[in-house]
C-alpha positions in Angstrom: 6.9 -4.5 20.2 9.9 -6.9 20.1 11.8 -6.7 16.6 11.2 -10.7 16.3 7.7 -9.7 16.1 7.8 -7.6 13.9 10.4 -9.5 11.5 7.8 -12.3 11.5 4.9 -10.3 10.8 6.6 -8.6 7.6 7.7 -12.2 6.1 4.8 -12.3 4.4 4.9 -8.6 2.5 8.6 -9.2 2.2 8.3 -12.8 0.7 5.9 -10.6 -1.8 8.4 -8.2 -2.7 11.5 -10.8 -3.3 8.6 -12.8 -5.6 8.3 -9.3 -7.6 12.0 -8.4 -8.0 12.3 -12.4 -8.9 9.9 -11.8 -12.2 6.2 -12.2 -10.3 3.7 -10.0 -11.5 0.1 -10.1 -9.4 -2.8 -10.3 -12.1 -5.3 -10.0 -9.2 -8.1 -8.1 -9.9 -7.7 -4.4 -11.8 -3.9 -4.8 -11.5 -3.1 -5.8 -15.2 -5.8 -3.7 -16.8 -6.1 -1.0 -14.7 -2.7 -0.3 -12.4 0.0 -1.1 -14.7 -0.8 1.5 -17.0 -1.6 4.1 -14.4 1.9 2.9 -13.2 3.4 3.3 -17.0 1.9 6.6 -17.1 3.2 8.0 -13.5 6.9 6.6 -14.8 6.1 8.9 -17.9 5.0 11.9 -15.4 7.8 11.6 -13.2 10.7 11.6 -15.8 9.3 14.5 -17.4 7.8 13.0 -20.8 4.3 13.3 -19.8 1.9 16.0 -18.0 0.7 14.9 -14.1 -2.9 16.7 -15.4 -4.2 14.7 -18.4 -3.9 10.9 -18.9 -4.2 10.4 -22.8 -4.7 7.4 -23.3 -8.0 6.4 -21.9 -11.1 6.8 -24.2 -10.8 10.7 -25.2 -8.2 10.9 -22.2 -9.2 11.8 -18.5 -7.9 13.9 -15.6 -4.7 12.4 -14.1 -3.7 14.1 -11.3 -7.4 14.8 -9.8 -7.5 10.8 -9.7 -6.2 9.5 -6.4 -5.8 6.1 -7.9 -2.7 7.8 -9.7 -1.4 8.0 -6.9 1.1 10.9 -8.1 1.5 12.2 -4.5 1.9 9.2 -2.9 6.0 7.9 -2.4 5.3 4.8 -2.4 4.2 4.3 -6.0 7.0 6.0 -7.2 9.1 2.4 -7.4 7.7 3.0 -10.9 10.5 5.4 -11.5 13.3 2.6 -10.9 11.6 -0.5 -11.6 9.5 -1.7 -14.6 5.9 -0.9 -13.4 5.0 -4.4 -13.5 7.7 -5.6 -11.3 7.3 -1.7 -8.9 3.1 -3.1 -8.9 4.6 -6.3 -7.2 6.9 -4.5 -4.4 4.3 -2.2 -3.9 1.6 -5.2 -3.2 4.6 -6.7 -0.9 5.4 -2.7 0.8 2.1 -2.6 1.5 1.3 -6.0 3.1 4.5 -6.1 5.3 3.4 -2.5 6.6 0.1 -3.9 7.1 1.3 -7.0 9.0 3.4 -4.9 11.2 0.9 -2.4 11.9 -0.9 -4.9 13.3 1.8 -6.2 15.2 2.2 -3.2 16.8 -1.4 -2.3 17.1 -2.3 -6.1 18.9 0.4 -5.1 21.2 -0.3 -2.0 22.4 -3.4 -3.4 22.9 -2.4 -6.6 24.9 -1.3 -9.2 23.0 1.8 -11.1 23.9 4.4 -11.0 21.0 3.7 -14.2 20.1 -0.2 -13.5 19.7 0.6 -10.4 17.7 2.3 -11.8 14.9 -0.7 -13.9 14.8 -2.8 -11.0 14.9 -0.6 -9.9 12.0 -0.3 -13.0 9.7 -4.0 -13.3 10.3 -5.5 -9.7 8.8 -2.6 -10.4 6.1 -4.1 -13.5 4.9 -7.6 -12.5 5.0 -9.6 -12.9 2.5 -10.8 -9.2 1.6 -7.2 -8.1 2.4 -6.0 -10.6 -0.4 -8.4 -9.6 -2.6 -7.6 -5.8 -2.3 -4.1 -6.6 -3.8 -6.0 -6.0 -6.7 -6.9 -2.8 -5.9 -4.3 -1.0 -5.2 -5.7 2.2 -3.9 -7.5 -0.1 -1.2 -4.3 -2.0 -0.3 -2.3 1.0 0.3 -4.7 3.0 2.1 -6.1 0.0 4.4 -1.8 -0.7 5.4 -1.5 2.2 7.0 -4.9 1.9 8.7 -3.6 0.3 12.2 -0.7 2.6 12.3 -3.1 5.4 12.4 -4.9 3.6 15.2 -2.0 2.8 17.2 -0.7 6.5 17.2 -4.2 7.4 18.4 -3.9 4.8 21.4 -0.8 6.6 22.3 -2.0 10.0 22.0 0.3 11.0 19.2 -1.8 13.7 17.0 0.9 14.1 14.7 1.2 9.6 13.9 -2.4 9.6 13.6 -2.9 12.7 11.0 0.3 11.3 9.2 -0.7 7.9 9.0 -4.2 8.8 7.6 -2.6 11.2 5.5 -0.4 8.4 4.0 -3.6 6.7 3.4 -5.4 9.5 2.0 -2.6 10.2 -1.0 -2.6 6.2 -1.7 -5.7 6.7 -3.4 -8.6 6.0 -1.1 -9.8 8.9 0.7 -13.1 7.4 1.4 -11.0 4.7 3.6 -8.9 7.0 5.4 -11.5 8.8 6.6 -13.2 5.8 7.8 -10.1 4.4 9.6 
């Protein structure tokens, strides 16, 4: 894949990252009421201020590490450690939109599309309604972002690459989507 195709494919996600760094916070679906509080708690866990096993702020408490949506073991969710959790969620959304776009462009290229068409495929994927809607359910978007990478690795015959990308999709918090991919 040409460098320019990758740059063009990543533009929408990078734009969201910059918007988040300048104060935009996604307010779609479950982000403000569910994922931002999870990232607040994750930041406390990563700083050693809270237990990774239990989230006491919900009802009578609930498991935290056992909830895949907490993303305790998923490094891209750790932005909440260095950024305000609201900003970190926006960066996380943008990062995964960029990963999805570049992954789709790479996959399209592997399937025979030239540079322009691979970038168009990337923008089409990122702008698709279900993808934009999944930006409000972080675990879905985060897992989805790794699937074109896994498919491209599978087409290249890389078992390690395929397993690694499916593993990242699994750690992103949506094991069912990872397994379906």
